[in-house]
N, C-alpha and C positions, 0 to 999 in steps of 0.2 A: 392673111386670115380670110377665110371663105365668106361669101355672103351669108351663108346660113349661120355662121357664129354671129354675125353682126345682127341678124334678125332675131337673136335669142330674146326670150322675155325678160324684161327689166321691171322689178316690182317698184312701184312708186308709193311711198307711205306718206300720205297727207295727215294733217291733224285730225281729221274726222273720218277719213275713209282710206281705201286702198285702191289704187288705180293702176291698170297694167299698161305699159307702154311698150309696143311692138317696134323693134328695130328702128327704122328710119321714119316710123309713123309719127303721129303726134297726139296729144291729148289736151283738153281744155281744163283750165282750174282758175276759179275766181275770174272769169272772163278773160283769161289769158291762155293762149296755146303755147305749149312747150313742144318743140320739134327737135329731133336729132338732125342737124343741118349737114354735117359731113364728117367723114372719116379722115383723120391725120396720121400720117406716118413721117417721123422725122429721126434725126440723130443730133448729137450735140455734146454739151458739157454741162455737168451739174453745177449750178450756181448756189442754190441754197435748198435746204431740206427741212421741212417742219412737219407739225402733226396734220396729217391729211393733205399735204400739199408739197409740191417739188418744183422748183424753178430751173429751167434748162435754157441755156444759152445755145441757139442753133448756129449753123455754119455761116448765116448771113450776120452774125453778131448780135441779133435781136433776142431779148428774153421773152419766155413764155411761161406763164404760171400754170401748172397742171394741178388738178385735184386728184386725189388717189384715196381708194377705199382701204383703211387699215384691216388687216386680217381680223381683228377682234371688234370690228364696228359692222353694224347692221346696214350702212349705206353711206351714201355721199350726199350732202346737202347742196341744192342748186340755189342760185342767187335770185332774189326778187320773188320767189314763191315760196310757200310753205310746203316744200316737197323734198323728199330724200329718196334717191334712186339706189337700188341694190345693183351695184356695178363692180363686183370684185374683179380685181387685177390680177393677172398672171405675172409674177415677178421673178427675175433671175438676176442675183448679184453675185458676179464671179471675180475672180483675180487672184493674184499672188501676194501673199503678205510676208513680211518680215518675221523671222522666228520671234523677235522681241514683242510680237503681238500675242503671245502665248502667255497671257496674264492669268493669274488664279481666276477659277470660275469659267475660263473659256472651255467650251465642249469641242472635243476633237475626236477623229476616228481615223484608223491607221491599221496596218498589218504588222505583226512582230511575232518574235519566237519566244515563248515562255514555257517553264518547266513547273513542275507541281511544288517547288519550294518557293515559287515566286521570283525567281531569278530570270533574267532576260539575256538574250544573246543577239549580237549584231546591232548595227546602227539603223535607224529608221531613215528612209530616203523621201519619203512623202507622207503628209498627213493633211486631213481636211478639217477645216474649222466649219461648224454648222450650228443652226439655230435650236432653241429649246423645243423639245418634243418632235424633232425631226427623226431622231433614232432613239431607240431605248438603250440606256446605259447597260453595259454588260461586256463579258468576255466570250466570244464564240470560237470554239475550236474548229478550224477550217480542215485540219489534218492531224489525226491522232498521232503521237509519237510512236516509233517502233517498239521502244522499251519504255517502262513506267518512268524511269530517270531522265528520258531523253526529252528534246524540245519540241513542244506542239507549235503548229502553224496557227495562229489566231488573228482574229479581227478584234481589235481592242476599241471599245466606245467609252470614253470616260471624260472626266472633268480634270482640268489642269489644276494640280496642287502647287506646283512651281516650276519655273525654267530658268536655268542658270548655267553659263559656261557649257552649252550644248547637252546638258543634262535635264531631261524632262521627267517629272514626276506625275502621275495621274492617278486620281480616285476612280475605282470601279467597284461595282457590288461585289460582295464576297462569292468566290467560287473556290473550287480545288486548287486552282492556279494563282489565286489572289485571296489568301487567306486573312490578310489584314488589311484588304480594301485599297491597297496601294501598290503601284508598280513604277519601276525607274526604267527609263530607256535612254540611250545615247542617240542624238541627231547626228547624221553624217554632216560633213563640212558644207556640202550643196543641197542640203535637204530642202524639198518644195513644201511650203505651207500654203495650201489652197483655200479659198472661201467658197463655200457653196450655201447660198442664203436666198431666202424668198421675202426677206424684210427690207422694204425699201429704205428704211431709217438707217441702214448701214452705210448707205451711200454718203459721200460728203462732197464739199465743193472741190472741183477739179477732176472729179471722176468721169469717164468716158461713157456716154449713153449710146450704145451701140444699136438699139432698137426701141422705138416708142411707138405703139399704136394707141390713138385716142379718139374720142367722140366729141365733137363741138355741138353743144345745145343752144337753142335759141335764146337761153337765158343769159349766153355769154361764158358758160362755164366750159371748160375743156377737161375731160375726165379720162384717165388712162385705163386703157384695157390690157395692154401688154407692155412690160417695161423690161430691158435688158441693160444691166450697168456693168462695166468693167472697172473695178477699183484701181487706183493708181496711188503711188507715193507711200507714205508710212503706214504703220499698223492701223487697222480699223478696229475699232472698239465694238462691244456688243451694241446692238440697238438701244436706245433709250426706253425705259421701262415706264409705263403709266402707273404701275403699282407702286405703293409707297414702301414696299419691302423688297429685298432682293430675292427674286424667286429662285435663284440657282440654291439657295440654302436648303431648299425642301425637296431636292431630288430624290433623295434616298427614302422618303415616306411614301406609304401606299395612297393610291388615289381611288382605291376600291370603296364602294358605299359601305357605310357602317350602320350599326344599331344605334338608337338613342343612348347617350351616355354623357357623363360630365366631364369637362376638361377646363382646367383653371390656369390663370396667369395672374400677374400681380394686382391688376385692378377689375378682373372679369371672371365670372363664373359662367361657363357656356355649356348650355345643355343643347346637344345637337346630334344630328344623324348623318352629318356630311363626313367625307373621308378624313383620315388622319391627316393628310397633306392639306386639305382644305381648312380643316379646323386650326392647324397650326398656323398657316398663312393668315386666316381671319384674326386670330388671337394676336399675333405679331402686327398686323395692319392696325387693329384697335388700339393696342398699346402705344403704337407711333402716333396715332391721331390723338389720342388722350393727353399724352405728354405736350404735344404741340398745343392743343386747346387749353391746357392747364397753365402753360407758360404765358399764353396769350392773356388770360384772365388773371394770372397770378394766384391761381386757387386750385390746390389738389382736389380730385374727386372726393366727396364725401362718402366713404364706404365702398364696397364692392358693387360693381354693376353687374346685374343678373340678366343673362340673355337666352332666350330659346331661339335657336336658328334651325329652321325646319327644311330638310330636302324633300321628304315624302311624308304627307300627313298620315298615310295608311300605316307608317311604322310606330305611331305613338298612341299609347293607350287612351280610351275616352276619359275625358275629365281633366287630363293633365293640362291641356291648353284651353283657356276659356273660349266660349263660343264666338265672342267678337274677334278675338285674335285668329281663330281657325278662319273666319271669314276673309280677314285681311291677307293672311298667309296663302289662301287659295287664290287671290287676285292675280298675280303675286305681289304682295306688298307686305308692310308691317305696321305695327301700333305699339306705342308705349303706354302701359297702364301704371298709374301712379296712386299711392295712397299716403295719408298724413297722419301721423301720431303726434299731436301737439306740434312742436317746432321740427320734428324730424319727418323727412320725405322718403319714401321707398319707391323706386321705379322698377318695373321688369319690362324688358324689350322682347317682343314677340315678332319674328321676321321670317320671310322667306329666305333663301340661301344666296341671294344677290349681295355681294359685299357692300355696294353702294348703299342699298336699302337699310343694311344693318348699321353702317356707319351714321346714316341720317337719324335713325332711331337712338343710337347711343348717344348723340349730341343732346337729344331731348332728356335722356335719362340723367346725363351729367348735369345738365342745367337744373333739372327738378331737384336732384338729390344735393347738390352743391349749394344753390342759391335759393331754393324754395319754390321757384316758379321758372317757367320758361319764357315769360313775357307775352306781349301781344302776339296776334297770329303772324303778322308781317315780320317781326323780329325772329320769332320761335322757328318758323319754317325757313326763313332766309338763311339763318344762322345754321339750321340743320343741313340744308342743301350745301353751304360752304363747306361743312364737315366732310362730306364724302369726297371733296376735292382737295382738302388740305394736304399739302406735302412740305416737307422741310425745305426751306430756302426757296420754294417755288413762288414767284411773284407774278408769273404770267397766267392768264386764262388758259386752263386745259380742262375742258368740260365736253360733255356729249355734244357732237355736232348738230343733232336734232334741236337741242335746246338753243344753240346759237341761231339756227335757221328760223326757227319760230320767232325769236326776239327781233332779228334783224327785219323780218318780212310781215310783222304784224302792225296795225295801227298803233302809234305810240301810246303808252299808257302813262297817264298824268302821275307824278311823284305822290300827290296828296291821295290819290285814289288807292295806290299801293298800301299806305300806311293808314288807311281809314279804319275806324273802329268797327266792329260787328262782323268781322271775318271769321270763317270757321276753319279749322284745320282739315286737311283731307279733301279740299274742294276740287282741285284739279292741278295736274302737272303743269299746266300753262300759268296758273296763279303763282305756283312755286317758282317758276322761272323768273317771274317779274321780281319776286321777293329776293332771290338769289342774286339778281343783277344789282338791285339797290344795295343790299348788304355788302356785296362784293366791293362795289365802288366806294362805299362809305369806309370800309376796313381797309382798302388798299391805297386810296388817294390820300397823300399826305396832308391836303387841305382840311380833311374831316376825320382822318382815322382816330386821333386822340380822343376827340369827343365821342366817337361811336363806341368805343370800348367802354367809357364811363357810362354812356346813355344805357348799354346793354346791362351792365351790372345794377343800374338804378331801376330799369324796368323788372329785371328777374327779382330783385329783392324788394319790389313794390314800394319804392320810396314815393311818398306823397308829392304831387304837383309835378312830377317829371314825365314828359311826353316827347315825342319827335319834335313837335313844334316849339316846345319850350326850349330845347337844346339847339336846333337848327334853324329856328325862325329868323334869326338875323342874316343868315346866309342862304335863305330858301331859294332865292333867284339863281345864285351861283351853283348850288347843288342841282337845281332842276336843269340849268344849262348843261352842266357837266354830265349829268345822268342821261340826257337825251343824246349827248354827243358820243358817251361810252356805248350806248346801245347801237347807235348808227355805225360806228367803225368796230364793233365787237368781232373778235375772231380768236381762234386759239392762238396763243402767243402775245395777245394784247396785254400791255402793262399800264395800268391806271397810274402807277407811280411815275412813268416817263411822259404820261400825258396829262398830268395836272396843270391846270391854268394858273398862271402867275397872277392872282388877283391883288396882290400887295404892291405891284409895281405902279408908280406914278408916271403919268405921261403928260408931255408938254409939246407944243408946236416947235418945229425946227427953228433954230436961230437964224437971223438974217445973214450972219458971217460965221464961217467955221462949219464944223460937223459934229455929229453925234456918232458914237461908236457902240456897236452892238455885237456881243458874242453869241453865236448861234451853234449849239451843239449837235451833232449829227444824230444822237440817239435820244432825242427829246422830241416832243410834239411841238406845238405852236409855242413860240418863246417871245415874251414881251420885248419890244425894243425900247419903250419908253417915249416914243414918237407919235405925237397926234397929227393927223393929216385933215386939211380941209378938203371937200369935195371939189375935184378939178385940179388940185394942186399937184404940180410936177415936182420930183425929187430925184436927185441923182444918187447912184449907189455904186459902191466898189467893194468887192469881197477878196480878201487875202487868205492865204493858207489853204490846206486841203482836208479832206475828210474821207472815209471809206464806209462802204455798205455792208461790209463783213470782214471778219479777222482774216488777214492774208489776202484781202481783195486789193484791187487797184486804187491808188491814190487819185481822187477826183476833185477837180476845181468845183467852184460854184456852178459851173455849166453842166456838170452831171455827165453821165455816159451817153452812148448812143440811143438807149432807150428813153432818155429823159429822167431816169432815176438818179438820185444824188444831186439834182439841181436845186439851187436856191430859189424858193417860192415864197410868196407872201399872201396876207389875208387882212382884212380890216374889220374890226369889231365896233359896233356902236349899239348900246342899249341890249346887250346879250343877243345881238343879231350879227351873222357873219356875212360879208361879201362873198363872191365867188373867189376861189383861189386865183392868184396871177402869177405868171413866171417872171423871175428876175434872171440872175446868172451872175457871172464875174463882174460885169461892168455895164452900166447903162442908165437910162433915164425911164422913170414910169410915173405914170399919172394916177392919183387916187380916184376911183370911181364913186366913192362916197365919203362922208366924213367919218372919222373914227379912229381908234387906235391900231398902229401897225404891229402885226406879229409876223415872225418869219420862221421858217423850218427847212430842214433837208426833205426833198421829197423822197419818200420811201414807203412802203406798205405799213400800215399802222401796227399790224401784228408782227413786224419784223425790226422794229426800232432798236430792240436791245442788241441786234447783230452790228449796229452801225458803231463807228468810232470817229474821234476827231472833232474839230470845230473850226469855224471861220470867224474872222473878225470882219465885220460888215460896217462900213463908213457911209453915213447917210448926210445929205445937206440939200438945202433948197436949190431948185435948179435956177440958173441964172434967167434973168428976164429977157425975153426975145428982143 
């Protein structure tokens, strides 16, 4: 890469301003200077791939975690500051796949011979698997047949309907050569299936990194600028989708702008001017979300939820949308307006065409119509923010990295300040972020999840005497500790259910004779041993068995790998304060730095715990007197 490319402008989005960073220059923010320190070029092997991050094992065996800007994101968040840089990566994912990777919905492109009856001739020797929106689906005639009944040389770009016994059936738009939208081809015995992708999440553990260019910033972040990966091994599936619906189902619908019209589904009346494709995706997304939310609360929505979703305000006749809603849509944002007739509430959503905004407002409408109220501001807005990230069976955090960056790098906000009375809706996205964080923790942490659901229903139905303090007062210190811990370690992939603290465990000092056994699981956070230590007390430890840091990864002992990952580590807690973590391993003697309760865990990034597997048996005893 030339110096000119490296000195391109990088837009840096701050909470209150936009700052431009030039190449290897620097900029100051909150009395801290951020500098692009060096350019890195490397090769290696993919170890793990997550949302906005990829870990690569270099030739020296050391692992490096690189950040990468997803195609649909506006930037990459930097550590330690409230800044997000616009640093798009050039990605090439190439390789040869097995024909078994041609699963239904896979997009393929190849050359073939077709006649006007929709019949095909010859075997396909080579085809390419590509990403969504890379090519337009269709059948392009490259060479017309000499006679009308003869075979045309065509380029076919379609969606796999089925593949079995070397017979490939693809869906394509209707043409004179494909009148029923479907064509069948034979694959040759040695047919080559190539992958041509620019989506980094197609990569998997074990794939070869043939080129990686990155920038190291003074914040410690290493951000990818160019990435080339050669896939290896078995079939590579399509990259994970952040959408809650399968977008491949909507390929045949038009994405052209439309006039205002009504579109219906089981639980929604949608007035909108978005395209037919966007409208169908939106309705299916909302239906998926409303089912999940209804199952969570055990209550179906009371009546149809009416939504105005606006692409272009100029398309709408005056007076159709209330002035206060017009102002919100122009921001672009949304608002839910509700009226009550006795015990019946009716809510109408007015929103811009951002799916997340519509989801947020629909949660308000669902709560208002179903329960009669949305609850206090902290609960109403926190729950609505959760709604736009709700996915079936998704337990991990998967949110906008800008929100994560803000929460991790802002002064901690006290829990009681978040739930304080007198707050107003629509105050700021930063306030919404704190409310989301608290609601997510309470809804997903098994220590508090049961009470959170009951609390929410009580607040929305205005049961007298019920408040956050009345429900969680007895465990306020535990929640406050776990909330601060959650925000401190927050990242996409973090799972509160795997990081919940085991408050019910009893702790005792080590016996004078014998030992105590603790089981430590690799995919869980700090785990209670039941052992209390005095300050300065020495203890012996021995760990048996092995664990893994990823499926198909190496079996590791308590000593971990060459990078120190997978090592057994400890920490001591007293009065909700933690010591510094300390290293243990397979066998040895350690000395307590302070009095308190001993917790152990497998050292691994907090947002990757779910990838781990296995457990160790750890034996603990008092050290012999010198």
